[in-house]
C-alpha positions in Angstrom: -6.8 131.5 -43.6 -9.3 129.4 -45.6 -7.9 126.4 -47.6 -8.5 126.6 -51.3 -9.8 123.4 -53.0 -8.7 122.7 -56.5 -11.3 120.9 -58.6 -10.1 118.2 -61.0 -10.8 119.0 -64.6 -12.7 116.7 -66.9 -10.2 117.1 -69.7 -10.8 113.8 -71.5 -9.8 113.9 -75.1 -12.8 113.7 -77.4 -12.5 111.7 -80.6 -12.9 113.5 -83.9 -16.4 113.5 -85.2 -17.2 110.8 -87.7 -17.9 112.8 -90.8 -18.0 111.0 -94.2 -19.2 112.4 -97.5 -20.5 110.3 -100.3 -17.5 111.4 -102.3 -15.0 110.1 -99.8 -16.9 106.8 -99.5 -16.9 106.4 -103.3 -13.1 107.1 -103.3 -12.7 104.3 -100.7 -14.8 101.9 -102.7 -12.8 102.7 -105.9 -9.5 102.1 -104.0 -10.8 98.8 -102.6 -11.9 97.6 -106.1 -8.6 98.7 -107.6 -6.6 96.8 -105.0 -8.4 93.6 -106.1 -11.2 93.7 -103.6 -14.6 92.3 -104.5 -18.1 93.4 -103.5 -20.6 90.6 -102.8 -24.3 91.2 -102.9 -26.1 89.6 -99.9 -29.7 88.7 -100.4 -32.3 90.4 -98.3 -33.0 88.6 -95.0 -29.6 86.9 -94.8 -27.2 87.7 -92.0 -23.6 86.8 -91.2 -24.7 85.4 -87.8 -24.1 81.7 -87.2 -26.5 80.1 -84.8 -25.0 77.7 -82.2 -26.7 76.0 -79.4 -27.2 78.4 -76.4 -25.3 77.8 -73.2 -27.4 77.6 -70.1 -25.7 79.1 -67.0 -27.2 78.5 -63.5 -26.2 81.0 -60.9 -28.2 79.6 -58.0 -28.3 76.4 -56.0 -30.4 73.6 -57.3 
C-alpha cells in the first residue's frame, strides 16, 4: 500500500486591508482636535530627522 503524504497548508492569517475614506480621516482629525490636539504646519523641505555623526564599523582585519 502506498503511503499518503499530507501537505502542510499555508493558512497564515492575512491582515484586514487598509481602507480609509476621506470621511473617516476627517472624523479622526475632528476627534483629535476636540480632545485638545494641535496640528502643526511644517515648512516644505523640513524633516523630523536629526543628523548625528555616523558610526564607522570595520568588519575586517586592519
